[in-house]
mmCIF file of the protein (N, C-alpha, C, O) and its ligand, coordinates in Angstrom:
data_MODEL
# 
_entry.id   MODEL 
# 
loop_
_entity.id 
_entity.type 
_entity.pdbx_number_of_molecules 
1 polymer     1 
2 non-polymer 1 
# 
_entity_poly.entity_id                      1 
_entity_poly.type                           'polypeptide(L)' 
_entity_poly.nstd_linkage                   no 
_entity_poly.nstd_monomer                   no 
_entity_poly.pdbx_seq_one_letter_code       MKCPNCKEELLKKQDKQFKPFCSERCRSLDLSNWLNEKNVISSEISHSED 
_entity_poly.pdbx_seq_one_letter_code_can   MKCPNCKEELLKKQDKQFKPFCSERCRSLDLSNWLNEKNVISSEISHSED 
_entity_poly.pdbx_strand_id                 A 
# 
loop_
_entity_poly_seq.entity_id 
_entity_poly_seq.num 
_entity_poly_seq.mon_id 
_entity_poly_seq.hetero 
1 1  MET n 
1 2  LYS n 
1 3  CYS n 
1 4  PRO n 
1 5  ASN n 
1 6  CYS n 
1 7  LYS n 
1 8  GLU n 
1 9  GLU n 
1 10 LEU n 
1 11 LEU n 
1 12 LYS n 
1 13 LYS n 
1 14 GLN n 
1 15 ASP n 
1 16 LYS n 
1 17 GLN n 
1 18 PHE n 
1 19 LYS n 
1 20 PRO n 
1 21 PHE n 
1 22 CYS n 
1 23 SER n 
1 24 GLU n 
1 25 ARG n 
1 26 CYS n 
1 27 ARG n 
1 28 SER n 
1 29 LEU n 
1 30 ASP n 
1 31 LEU n 
1 32 SER n 
1 33 ASN n 
1 34 TRP n 
1 35 LEU n 
1 36 ASN n 
1 37 GLU n 
1 38 LYS n 
1 39 ASN n 
1 40 VAL n 
1 41 ILE n 
1 42 SER n 
1 43 SER n 
1 44 GLU n 
1 45 ILE n 
1 46 SER n 
1 47 HIS n 
1 48 SER n 
1 49 GLU n 
1 50 ASP n 
# 
loop_
_struct_asym.id 
_struct_asym.entity_id 
A 1 
B 2 
# 
loop_
_chem_comp.id 
_chem_comp.type 
_chem_comp.mon_nstd_flag 
ARG 'L-peptide linking' y 
ASN 'L-peptide linking' y 
ASP 'L-peptide linking' y 
CYS 'L-peptide linking' y 
GLN 'L-peptide linking' y 
GLU 'L-peptide linking' y 
HIS 'L-peptide linking' y 
ILE 'L-peptide linking' y 
LEU 'L-peptide linking' y 
LYS 'L-peptide linking' y 
MET 'L-peptide linking' y 
PHE 'L-peptide linking' y 
PRO 'L-peptide linking' y 
SER 'L-peptide linking' y 
TRP 'L-peptide linking' y 
VAL 'L-peptide linking' y 
ZN  non-polymer         . 
# 
_pdbx_entity_nonpoly.entity_id   2 
_pdbx_entity_nonpoly.name        ? 
_pdbx_entity_nonpoly.comp_id     ZN 
# 
_pdbx_nonpoly_scheme.asym_id         B 
_pdbx_nonpoly_scheme.entity_id       2 
_pdbx_nonpoly_scheme.mon_id          ZN 
_pdbx_nonpoly_scheme.ndb_seq_num     1 
_pdbx_nonpoly_scheme.pdb_seq_num     101 
_pdbx_nonpoly_scheme.auth_seq_num    101 
_pdbx_nonpoly_scheme.pdb_mon_id      ZN 
_pdbx_nonpoly_scheme.auth_mon_id     ZN 
_pdbx_nonpoly_scheme.pdb_strand_id   A 
_pdbx_nonpoly_scheme.pdb_ins_code    . 
# 
loop_
_atom_site.group_PDB 
_atom_site.id 
_atom_site.type_symbol 
_atom_site.label_atom_id 
_atom_site.label_alt_id 
_atom_site.label_comp_id 
_atom_site.label_asym_id 
_atom_site.label_entity_id 
_atom_site.label_seq_id 
_atom_site.pdbx_PDB_ins_code 
_atom_site.Cartn_x 
_atom_site.Cartn_y 
_atom_site.Cartn_z 
_atom_site.occupancy 
_atom_site.B_iso_or_equiv 
_atom_site.pdbx_formal_charge 
_atom_site.auth_seq_id 
_atom_site.auth_comp_id 
_atom_site.auth_asym_id 
_atom_site.auth_atom_id 
_atom_site.pdbx_PDB_model_num 
ATOM   1   N  N  . MET A 1 1  ? -12.506 -11.883 -1.576  1.00 0.00 ? 1   MET A N  1 
ATOM   2   C  CA . MET A 1 1  ? -11.276 -11.091 -1.611  1.00 0.00 ? 1   MET A CA 1 
ATOM   3   C  C  . MET A 1 1  ? -11.413 -9.902  -0.663  1.00 0.00 ? 1   MET A C  1 
ATOM   4   O  O  . MET A 1 1  ? -12.460 -9.258  -0.586  1.00 0.00 ? 1   MET A O  1 
ATOM   5   N  N  . LYS A 1 2  ? -10.316 -9.629  0.060   1.00 0.00 ? 2   LYS A N  1 
ATOM   6   C  CA . LYS A 1 2  ? -10.329 -8.493  0.981   1.00 0.00 ? 2   LYS A CA 1 
ATOM   7   C  C  . LYS A 1 2  ? -9.277  -7.465  0.579   1.00 0.00 ? 2   LYS A C  1 
ATOM   8   O  O  . LYS A 1 2  ? -8.234  -7.790  0.013   1.00 0.00 ? 2   LYS A O  1 
ATOM   9   N  N  . CYS A 1 3  ? -9.589  -6.247  0.888   1.00 0.00 ? 3   CYS A N  1 
ATOM   10  C  CA . CYS A 1 3  ? -8.652  -5.167  0.586   1.00 0.00 ? 3   CYS A CA 1 
ATOM   11  C  C  . CYS A 1 3  ? -7.394  -5.330  1.459   1.00 0.00 ? 3   CYS A C  1 
ATOM   12  O  O  . CYS A 1 3  ? -7.520  -5.427  2.680   1.00 0.00 ? 3   CYS A O  1 
ATOM   13  N  N  . PRO A 1 4  ? -6.207  -5.363  0.880   1.00 0.00 ? 4   PRO A N  1 
ATOM   14  C  CA . PRO A 1 4  ? -4.977  -5.542  1.651   1.00 0.00 ? 4   PRO A CA 1 
ATOM   15  C  C  . PRO A 1 4  ? -4.717  -4.396  2.623   1.00 0.00 ? 4   PRO A C  1 
ATOM   16  O  O  . PRO A 1 4  ? -3.967  -4.555  3.586   1.00 0.00 ? 4   PRO A O  1 
ATOM   17  N  N  . ASN A 1 5  ? -5.316  -3.279  2.382   1.00 0.00 ? 5   ASN A N  1 
ATOM   18  C  CA . ASN A 1 5  ? -5.056  -2.117  3.227   1.00 0.00 ? 5   ASN A CA 1 
ATOM   19  C  C  . ASN A 1 5  ? -5.994  -2.037  4.425   1.00 0.00 ? 5   ASN A C  1 
ATOM   20  O  O  . ASN A 1 5  ? -5.533  -2.001  5.566   1.00 0.00 ? 5   ASN A O  1 
ATOM   21  N  N  . CYS A 1 6  ? -7.287  -2.007  4.187   1.00 0.00 ? 6   CYS A N  1 
ATOM   22  C  CA . CYS A 1 6  ? -8.253  -1.815  5.271   1.00 0.00 ? 6   CYS A CA 1 
ATOM   23  C  C  . CYS A 1 6  ? -8.933  -3.112  5.673   1.00 0.00 ? 6   CYS A C  1 
ATOM   24  O  O  . CYS A 1 6  ? -9.710  -3.130  6.628   1.00 0.00 ? 6   CYS A O  1 
ATOM   25  N  N  . LYS A 1 7  ? -8.653  -4.208  4.954   1.00 0.00 ? 7   LYS A N  1 
ATOM   26  C  CA . LYS A 1 7  ? -9.203  -5.532  5.254   1.00 0.00 ? 7   LYS A CA 1 
ATOM   27  C  C  . LYS A 1 7  ? -10.709 -5.593  5.093   1.00 0.00 ? 7   LYS A C  1 
ATOM   28  O  O  . LYS A 1 7  ? -11.364 -6.500  5.608   1.00 0.00 ? 7   LYS A O  1 
ATOM   29  N  N  . GLU A 1 8  ? -11.243 -4.644  4.389   1.00 0.00 ? 8   GLU A N  1 
ATOM   30  C  CA . GLU A 1 8  ? -12.667 -4.685  4.092   1.00 0.00 ? 8   GLU A CA 1 
ATOM   31  C  C  . GLU A 1 8  ? -12.921 -5.692  2.978   1.00 0.00 ? 8   GLU A C  1 
ATOM   32  O  O  . GLU A 1 8  ? -12.146 -5.810  2.028   1.00 0.00 ? 8   GLU A O  1 
ATOM   33  N  N  . GLU A 1 9  ? -14.017 -6.405  3.121   1.00 0.00 ? 9   GLU A N  1 
ATOM   34  C  CA . GLU A 1 9  ? -14.384 -7.342  2.077   1.00 0.00 ? 9   GLU A CA 1 
ATOM   35  C  C  . GLU A 1 9  ? -14.771 -6.586  0.811   1.00 0.00 ? 9   GLU A C  1 
ATOM   36  O  O  . GLU A 1 9  ? -15.605 -5.681  0.843   1.00 0.00 ? 9   GLU A O  1 
ATOM   37  N  N  . LEU A 1 10 ? -14.158 -6.971  -0.292  1.00 0.00 ? 10  LEU A N  1 
ATOM   38  C  CA . LEU A 1 10 ? -14.506 -6.314  -1.548  1.00 0.00 ? 10  LEU A CA 1 
ATOM   39  C  C  . LEU A 1 10 ? -15.831 -6.858  -2.074  1.00 0.00 ? 10  LEU A C  1 
ATOM   40  O  O  . LEU A 1 10 ? -16.088 -8.062  -2.045  1.00 0.00 ? 10  LEU A O  1 
ATOM   41  N  N  . LEU A 1 11 ? -16.643 -5.959  -2.542  1.00 0.00 ? 11  LEU A N  1 
ATOM   42  C  CA . LEU A 1 11 ? -17.920 -6.347  -3.096  1.00 0.00 ? 11  LEU A CA 1 
ATOM   43  C  C  . LEU A 1 11 ? -17.821 -6.426  -4.610  1.00 0.00 ? 11  LEU A C  1 
ATOM   44  O  O  . LEU A 1 11 ? -17.101 -5.665  -5.256  1.00 0.00 ? 11  LEU A O  1 
ATOM   45  N  N  . LYS A 1 12 ? -18.567 -7.372  -5.148  1.00 0.00 ? 12  LYS A N  1 
ATOM   46  C  CA . LYS A 1 12 ? -18.501 -7.562  -6.597  1.00 0.00 ? 12  LYS A CA 1 
ATOM   47  C  C  . LYS A 1 12 ? -18.914 -6.309  -7.354  1.00 0.00 ? 12  LYS A C  1 
ATOM   48  O  O  . LYS A 1 12 ? -18.423 -6.039  -8.450  1.00 0.00 ? 12  LYS A O  1 
ATOM   49  N  N  . LYS A 1 13 ? -19.804 -5.564  -6.768  1.00 0.00 ? 13  LYS A N  1 
ATOM   50  C  CA . LYS A 1 13 ? -20.302 -4.376  -7.461  1.00 0.00 ? 13  LYS A CA 1 
ATOM   51  C  C  . LYS A 1 13 ? -19.295 -3.220  -7.423  1.00 0.00 ? 13  LYS A C  1 
ATOM   52  O  O  . LYS A 1 13 ? -19.447 -2.226  -8.133  1.00 0.00 ? 13  LYS A O  1 
ATOM   53  N  N  . GLN A 1 14 ? -18.268 -3.369  -6.585  1.00 0.00 ? 14  GLN A N  1 
ATOM   54  C  CA . GLN A 1 14 ? -17.305 -2.283  -6.490  1.00 0.00 ? 14  GLN A CA 1 
ATOM   55  C  C  . GLN A 1 14 ? -16.434 -2.210  -7.742  1.00 0.00 ? 14  GLN A C  1 
ATOM   56  O  O  . GLN A 1 14 ? -16.243 -3.191  -8.461  1.00 0.00 ? 14  GLN A O  1 
ATOM   57  N  N  . ASP A 1 15 ? -15.942 -1.067  -7.958  1.00 0.00 ? 15  ASP A N  1 
ATOM   58  C  CA . ASP A 1 15 ? -15.146 -0.822  -9.152  1.00 0.00 ? 15  ASP A CA 1 
ATOM   59  C  C  . ASP A 1 15 ? -13.902 -1.694  -9.149  1.00 0.00 ? 15  ASP A C  1 
ATOM   60  O  O  . ASP A 1 15 ? -13.163 -1.714  -8.165  1.00 0.00 ? 15  ASP A O  1 
ATOM   61  N  N  . LYS A 1 16 ? -13.669 -2.400  -10.213 1.00 0.00 ? 16  LYS A N  1 
ATOM   62  C  CA . LYS A 1 16 ? -12.538 -3.312  -10.285 1.00 0.00 ? 16  LYS A CA 1 
ATOM   63  C  C  . LYS A 1 16 ? -11.234 -2.611  -10.628 1.00 0.00 ? 16  LYS A C  1 
ATOM   64  O  O  . LYS A 1 16 ? -10.171 -3.230  -10.575 1.00 0.00 ? 16  LYS A O  1 
ATOM   65  N  N  . GLN A 1 17 ? -11.293 -1.378  -10.966 1.00 0.00 ? 17  GLN A N  1 
ATOM   66  C  CA . GLN A 1 17 ? -10.079 -0.695  -11.409 1.00 0.00 ? 17  GLN A CA 1 
ATOM   67  C  C  . GLN A 1 17 ? -9.066  -0.523  -10.277 1.00 0.00 ? 17  GLN A C  1 
ATOM   68  O  O  . GLN A 1 17 ? -7.887  -0.268  -10.523 1.00 0.00 ? 17  GLN A O  1 
ATOM   69  N  N  . PHE A 1 18 ? -9.538  -0.666  -9.031  1.00 0.00 ? 18  PHE A N  1 
ATOM   70  C  CA . PHE A 1 18 ? -8.624  -0.504  -7.895  1.00 0.00 ? 18  PHE A CA 1 
ATOM   71  C  C  . PHE A 1 18 ? -8.167  -1.836  -7.325  1.00 0.00 ? 18  PHE A C  1 
ATOM   72  O  O  . PHE A 1 18 ? -7.443  -1.870  -6.330  1.00 0.00 ? 18  PHE A O  1 
ATOM   73  N  N  . LYS A 1 19 ? -8.580  -2.922  -7.940  1.00 0.00 ? 19  LYS A N  1 
ATOM   74  C  CA . LYS A 1 19 ? -8.189  -4.244  -7.475  1.00 0.00 ? 19  LYS A CA 1 
ATOM   75  C  C  . LYS A 1 19 ? -6.684  -4.341  -7.235  1.00 0.00 ? 19  LYS A C  1 
ATOM   76  O  O  . LYS A 1 19 ? -5.907  -3.797  -8.019  1.00 0.00 ? 19  LYS A O  1 
ATOM   77  N  N  . PRO A 1 20 ? -6.253  -5.024  -6.166  1.00 0.00 ? 20  PRO A N  1 
ATOM   78  C  CA . PRO A 1 20 ? -7.076  -5.725  -5.167  1.00 0.00 ? 20  PRO A CA 1 
ATOM   79  C  C  . PRO A 1 20 ? -7.562  -4.830  -4.029  1.00 0.00 ? 20  PRO A C  1 
ATOM   80  O  O  . PRO A 1 20 ? -8.008  -5.329  -2.995  1.00 0.00 ? 20  PRO A O  1 
ATOM   81  N  N  . PHE A 1 21 ? -7.481  -3.542  -4.209  1.00 0.00 ? 21  PHE A N  1 
ATOM   82  C  CA . PHE A 1 21 ? -7.918  -2.617  -3.171  1.00 0.00 ? 21  PHE A CA 1 
ATOM   83  C  C  . PHE A 1 21 ? -9.369  -2.226  -3.393  1.00 0.00 ? 21  PHE A C  1 
ATOM   84  O  O  . PHE A 1 21 ? -9.907  -2.368  -4.492  1.00 0.00 ? 21  PHE A O  1 
ATOM   85  N  N  . CYS A 1 22 ? -9.994  -1.730  -2.328  1.00 0.00 ? 22  CYS A N  1 
ATOM   86  C  CA . CYS A 1 22 ? -11.408 -1.404  -2.402  1.00 0.00 ? 22  CYS A CA 1 
ATOM   87  C  C  . CYS A 1 22 ? -11.627 -0.025  -3.000  1.00 0.00 ? 22  CYS A C  1 
ATOM   88  O  O  . CYS A 1 22 ? -12.717 0.278   -3.485  1.00 0.00 ? 22  CYS A O  1 
ATOM   89  N  N  . SER A 1 23 ? -10.603 0.805   -2.970  1.00 0.00 ? 23  SER A N  1 
ATOM   90  C  CA . SER A 1 23 ? -10.787 2.176   -3.436  1.00 0.00 ? 23  SER A CA 1 
ATOM   91  C  C  . SER A 1 23 ? -9.442  2.787   -3.814  1.00 0.00 ? 23  SER A C  1 
ATOM   92  O  O  . SER A 1 23 ? -8.382  2.244   -3.505  1.00 0.00 ? 23  SER A O  1 
ATOM   93  N  N  . GLU A 1 24 ? -9.514  3.905   -4.476  1.00 0.00 ? 24  GLU A N  1 
ATOM   94  C  CA . GLU A 1 24 ? -8.284  4.594   -4.842  1.00 0.00 ? 24  GLU A CA 1 
ATOM   95  C  C  . GLU A 1 24 ? -7.533  5.051   -3.591  1.00 0.00 ? 24  GLU A C  1 
ATOM   96  O  O  . GLU A 1 24 ? -6.303  5.085   -3.573  1.00 0.00 ? 24  GLU A O  1 
ATOM   97  N  N  . ARG A 1 25 ? -8.282  5.401   -2.554  1.00 0.00 ? 25  ARG A N  1 
ATOM   98  C  CA . ARG A 1 25 ? -7.668  5.844   -1.304  1.00 0.00 ? 25  ARG A CA 1 
ATOM   99  C  C  . ARG A 1 25 ? -6.785  4.745   -0.708  1.00 0.00 ? 25  ARG A C  1 
ATOM   100 O  O  . ARG A 1 25 ? -5.642  4.994   -0.324  1.00 0.00 ? 25  ARG A O  1 
ATOM   101 N  N  . CYS A 1 26 ? -7.324  3.538   -0.637  1.00 0.00 ? 26  CYS A N  1 
ATOM   102 C  CA . CYS A 1 26 ? -6.559  2.419   -0.089  1.00 0.00 ? 26  CYS A CA 1 
ATOM   103 C  C  . CYS A 1 26 ? -5.370  2.090   -0.979  1.00 0.00 ? 26  CYS A C  1 
ATOM   104 O  O  . CYS A 1 26 ? -4.285  1.784   -0.485  1.00 0.00 ? 26  CYS A O  1 
ATOM   105 N  N  . ARG A 1 27 ? -5.567  2.152   -2.250  1.00 0.00 ? 27  ARG A N  1 
ATOM   106 C  CA . ARG A 1 27 ? -4.481  1.844   -3.163  1.00 0.00 ? 27  ARG A CA 1 
ATOM   107 C  C  . ARG A 1 27 ? -3.338  2.840   -2.989  1.00 0.00 ? 27  ARG A C  1 
ATOM   108 O  O  . ARG A 1 27 ? -2.175  2.440   -2.928  1.00 0.00 ? 27  ARG A O  1 
ATOM   109 N  N  . SER A 1 28 ? -3.651  4.115   -2.910  1.00 0.00 ? 28  SER A N  1 
ATOM   110 C  CA . SER A 1 28 ? -2.611  5.129   -2.768  1.00 0.00 ? 28  SER A CA 1 
ATOM   111 C  C  . SER A 1 28 ? -1.966  5.062   -1.389  1.00 0.00 ? 28  SER A C  1 
ATOM   112 O  O  . SER A 1 28 ? -0.769  5.315   -1.251  1.00 0.00 ? 28  SER A O  1 
ATOM   113 N  N  . LEU A 1 29 ? -2.754  4.721   -0.365  1.00 0.00 ? 29  LEU A N  1 
ATOM   114 C  CA . LEU A 1 29 ? -2.194  4.569   0.977   1.00 0.00 ? 29  LEU A CA 1 
ATOM   115 C  C  . LEU A 1 29 ? -1.193  3.427   1.023   1.00 0.00 ? 29  LEU A C  1 
ATOM   116 O  O  . LEU A 1 29 ? -0.116  3.549   1.607   1.00 0.00 ? 29  LEU A O  1 
ATOM   117 N  N  . ASP A 1 30 ? -1.560  2.323   0.402   1.00 0.00 ? 30  ASP A N  1 
ATOM   118 C  CA . ASP A 1 30 ? -0.666  1.181   0.397   1.00 0.00 ? 30  ASP A CA 1 
ATOM   119 C  C  . ASP A 1 30 ? 0.607   1.501   -0.373  1.00 0.00 ? 30  ASP A C  1 
ATOM   120 O  O  . ASP A 1 30 ? 1.700   1.101   0.026   1.00 0.00 ? 30  ASP A O  1 
ATOM   121 N  N  . LEU A 1 31 ? 0.465   2.199   -1.440  1.00 0.00 ? 31  LEU A N  1 
ATOM   122 C  CA . LEU A 1 31 ? 1.624   2.583   -2.240  1.00 0.00 ? 31  LEU A CA 1 
ATOM   123 C  C  . LEU A 1 31 ? 2.544   3.503   -1.438  1.00 0.00 ? 31  LEU A C  1 
ATOM   124 O  O  . LEU A 1 31 ? 3.765   3.353   -1.480  1.00 0.00 ? 31  LEU A O  1 
ATOM   125 N  N  . SER A 1 32 ? 1.964   4.444   -0.717  1.00 0.00 ? 32  SER A N  1 
ATOM   126 C  CA . SER A 1 32 ? 2.783   5.362   0.085   1.00 0.00 ? 32  SER A CA 1 
ATOM   127 C  C  . SER A 1 32 ? 3.468   4.612   1.223   1.00 0.00 ? 32  SER A C  1 
ATOM   128 O  O  . SER A 1 32 ? 4.602   4.936   1.576   1.00 0.00 ? 32  SER A O  1 
ATOM   129 N  N  . ASN A 1 33 ? 2.793   3.605   1.807   1.00 0.00 ? 33  ASN A N  1 
ATOM   130 C  CA . ASN A 1 33 ? 3.431   2.779   2.831   1.00 0.00 ? 33  ASN A CA 1 
ATOM   131 C  C  . ASN A 1 33 ? 4.636   2.039   2.262   1.00 0.00 ? 33  ASN A C  1 
ATOM   132 O  O  . ASN A 1 33 ? 5.696   1.951   2.882   1.00 0.00 ? 33  ASN A O  1 
ATOM   133 N  N  . TRP A 1 34 ? 4.437   1.528   1.096   1.00 0.00 ? 34  TRP A N  1 
ATOM   134 C  CA . TRP A 1 34 ? 5.510   0.786   0.429   1.00 0.00 ? 34  TRP A CA 1 
ATOM   135 C  C  . TRP A 1 34 ? 6.691   1.704   0.155   1.00 0.00 ? 34  TRP A C  1 
ATOM   136 O  O  . TRP A 1 34 ? 7.841   1.318   0.362   1.00 0.00 ? 34  TRP A O  1 
ATOM   137 N  N  . LEU A 1 35 ? 6.417   2.899   -0.302  1.00 0.00 ? 35  LEU A N  1 
ATOM   138 C  CA . LEU A 1 35 ? 7.483   3.857   -0.587  1.00 0.00 ? 35  LEU A CA 1 
ATOM   139 C  C  . LEU A 1 35 ? 8.185   4.275   0.705   1.00 0.00 ? 35  LEU A C  1 
ATOM   140 O  O  . LEU A 1 35 ? 9.401   4.464   0.720   1.00 0.00 ? 35  LEU A O  1 
ATOM   141 N  N  . ASN A 1 36 ? 7.424   4.419   1.783   1.00 0.00 ? 36  ASN A N  1 
ATOM   142 C  CA . ASN A 1 36 ? 8.019   4.779   3.069   1.00 0.00 ? 36  ASN A CA 1 
ATOM   143 C  C  . ASN A 1 36 ? 8.971   3.690   3.551   1.00 0.00 ? 36  ASN A C  1 
ATOM   144 O  O  . ASN A 1 36 ? 10.048  3.983   4.069   1.00 0.00 ? 36  ASN A O  1 
ATOM   145 N  N  . GLU A 1 37 ? 8.570   2.438   3.379   1.00 0.00 ? 37  GLU A N  1 
ATOM   146 C  CA . GLU A 1 37 ? 9.449   1.334   3.770   1.00 0.00 ? 37  GLU A CA 1 
ATOM   147 C  C  . GLU A 1 37 ? 10.737  1.367   2.961   1.00 0.00 ? 37  GLU A C  1 
ATOM   148 O  O  . GLU A 1 37 ? 11.823  1.127   3.487   1.00 0.00 ? 37  GLU A O  1 
ATOM   149 N  N  . LYS A 1 38 ? 10.601  1.662   1.708   1.00 0.00 ? 38  LYS A N  1 
ATOM   150 C  CA . LYS A 1 38 ? 11.779  1.769   0.851   1.00 0.00 ? 38  LYS A CA 1 
ATOM   151 C  C  . LYS A 1 38 ? 12.706  2.871   1.376   1.00 0.00 ? 38  LYS A C  1 
ATOM   152 O  O  . LYS A 1 38 ? 13.924  2.709   1.440   1.00 0.00 ? 38  LYS A O  1 
ATOM   153 N  N  . ASN A 1 39 ? 12.097  3.975   1.742   1.00 0.00 ? 39  ASN A N  1 
ATOM   154 C  CA . ASN A 1 39 ? 12.887  5.101   2.228   1.00 0.00 ? 39  ASN A CA 1 
ATOM   155 C  C  . ASN A 1 39 ? 13.592  4.763   3.533   1.00 0.00 ? 39  ASN A C  1 
ATOM   156 O  O  . ASN A 1 39 ? 14.739  5.159   3.740   1.00 0.00 ? 39  ASN A O  1 
ATOM   157 N  N  . VAL A 1 40 ? 12.917  4.038   4.409   1.00 0.00 ? 40  VAL A N  1 
ATOM   158 C  CA . VAL A 1 40 ? 13.505  3.642   5.681   1.00 0.00 ? 40  VAL A CA 1 
ATOM   159 C  C  . VAL A 1 40 ? 14.718  2.751   5.431   1.00 0.00 ? 40  VAL A C  1 
ATOM   160 O  O  . VAL A 1 40 ? 15.777  2.937   6.031   1.00 0.00 ? 40  VAL A O  1 
ATOM   161 N  N  . ILE A 1 41 ? 14.547  1.799   4.554   1.00 0.00 ? 41  ILE A N  1 
ATOM   162 C  CA . ILE A 1 41 ? 15.632  0.878   4.244   1.00 0.00 ? 41  ILE A CA 1 
ATOM   163 C  C  . ILE A 1 41 ? 16.832  1.637   3.671   1.00 0.00 ? 41  ILE A C  1 
ATOM   164 O  O  . ILE A 1 41 ? 17.969  1.415   4.090   1.00 0.00 ? 41  ILE A O  1 
ATOM   165 N  N  . SER A 1 42 ? 16.581  2.512   2.735   1.00 0.00 ? 42  SER A N  1 
ATOM   166 C  CA . SER A 1 42 ? 17.677  3.246   2.111   1.00 0.00 ? 42  SER A CA 1 
ATOM   167 C  C  . SER A 1 42 ? 18.355  4.176   3.112   1.00 0.00 ? 42  SER A C  1 
ATOM   168 O  O  . SER A 1 42 ? 19.568  4.377   3.051   1.00 0.00 ? 42  SER A O  1 
ATOM   169 N  N  . SER A 1 43 ? 17.572  4.747   4.041   1.00 0.00 ? 43  SER A N  1 
ATOM   170 C  CA . SER A 1 43 ? 18.163  5.643   5.034   1.00 0.00 ? 43  SER A CA 1 
ATOM   171 C  C  . SER A 1 43 ? 19.015  4.852   6.031   1.00 0.00 ? 43  SER A C  1 
ATOM   172 O  O  . SER A 1 43 ? 20.041  5.336   6.507   1.00 0.00 ? 43  SER A O  1 
ATOM   173 N  N  . GLU A 1 44 ? 18.571  3.616   6.342   1.00 0.00 ? 44  GLU A N  1 
ATOM   174 C  CA . GLU A 1 44 ? 19.359  2.768   7.240   1.00 0.00 ? 44  GLU A CA 1 
ATOM   175 C  C  . GLU A 1 44 ? 20.700  2.410   6.605   1.00 0.00 ? 44  GLU A C  1 
ATOM   176 O  O  . GLU A 1 44 ? 21.734  2.365   7.271   1.00 0.00 ? 44  GLU A O  1 
ATOM   177 N  N  . ILE A 1 45 ? 20.653  2.165   5.330   1.00 0.00 ? 45  ILE A N  1 
ATOM   178 C  CA . ILE A 1 45 ? 21.885  1.827   4.615   1.00 0.00 ? 45  ILE A CA 1 
ATOM   179 C  C  . ILE A 1 45 ? 22.856  3.008   4.665   1.00 0.00 ? 45  ILE A C  1 
ATOM   180 O  O  . ILE A 1 45 ? 24.048  2.845   4.923   1.00 0.00 ? 45  ILE A O  1 
ATOM   181 N  N  . SER A 1 46 ? 22.317  4.188   4.414   1.00 0.00 ? 46  SER A N  1 
ATOM   182 C  CA . SER A 1 46 ? 23.184  5.369   4.412   1.00 0.00 ? 46  SER A CA 1 
ATOM   183 C  C  . SER A 1 46 ? 23.730  5.643   5.813   1.00 0.00 ? 46  SER A C  1 
ATOM   184 O  O  . SER A 1 46 ? 24.842  6.149   5.967   1.00 0.00 ? 46  SER A O  1 
ATOM   185 N  N  . HIS A 1 47 ? 22.915  5.293   6.858   1.00 0.00 ? 47  HIS A N  1 
ATOM   186 C  CA . HIS A 1 47 ? 23.384  5.476   8.234   1.00 0.00 ? 47  HIS A CA 1 
ATOM   187 C  C  . HIS A 1 47 ? 24.538  4.534   8.556   1.00 0.00 ? 47  HIS A C  1 
ATOM   188 O  O  . HIS A 1 47 ? 25.494  4.905   9.236   1.00 0.00 ? 47  HIS A O  1 
ATOM   189 N  N  . SER A 1 48 ? 24.427  3.324   8.057   1.00 0.00 ? 48  SER A N  1 
ATOM   190 C  CA . SER A 1 48 ? 25.467  2.338   8.369   1.00 0.00 ? 48  SER A CA 1 
ATOM   191 C  C  . SER A 1 48 ? 26.799  2.710   7.719   1.00 0.00 ? 48  SER A C  1 
ATOM   192 O  O  . SER A 1 48 ? 27.866  2.285   8.161   1.00 0.00 ? 48  SER A O  1 
ATOM   193 N  N  . GLU A 1 49 ? 26.710  3.501   6.678   1.00 0.00 ? 49  GLU A N  1 
ATOM   194 C  CA . GLU A 1 49 ? 27.942  3.936   6.020   1.00 0.00 ? 49  GLU A CA 1 
ATOM   195 C  C  . GLU A 1 49 ? 28.636  5.047   6.802   1.00 0.00 ? 49  GLU A C  1 
ATOM   196 O  O  . GLU A 1 49 ? 29.802  5.370   6.577   1.00 0.00 ? 49  GLU A O  1 
ATOM   197 N  N  . ASP A 1 50 ? 27.877  5.612   7.719   1.00 0.00 ? 50  ASP A N  1 
ATOM   198 C  CA . ASP A 1 50 ? 28.393  6.762   8.451   1.00 0.00 ? 50  ASP A CA 1 
ATOM   199 C  C  . ASP A 1 50 ? 29.477  6.376   9.465   1.00 0.00 ? 50  ASP A C  1 
ATOM   200 O  O  . ASP A 1 50 ? 30.009  7.242   10.160  1.00 0.00 ? 50  ASP A O  1 
HETATM 201 ZN ZN . ZN  B 2 .  ? -9.617  -0.686  1.458   1.00 0.00 2 101 ZN  A ZN 1 
# 
């Protein structure tokens, strides 16, 4: 299994609480990316209404 964010191979000894990410940093980064995409989409919608 690889981390979806940094593509680093996850090690079995690594903490599973961040699965499927390798760390809390990657998990939060991916979440913020996802939220940014949401914001872009919503802003585009509001622009089209203009
Ligand atoms: Zn990672």
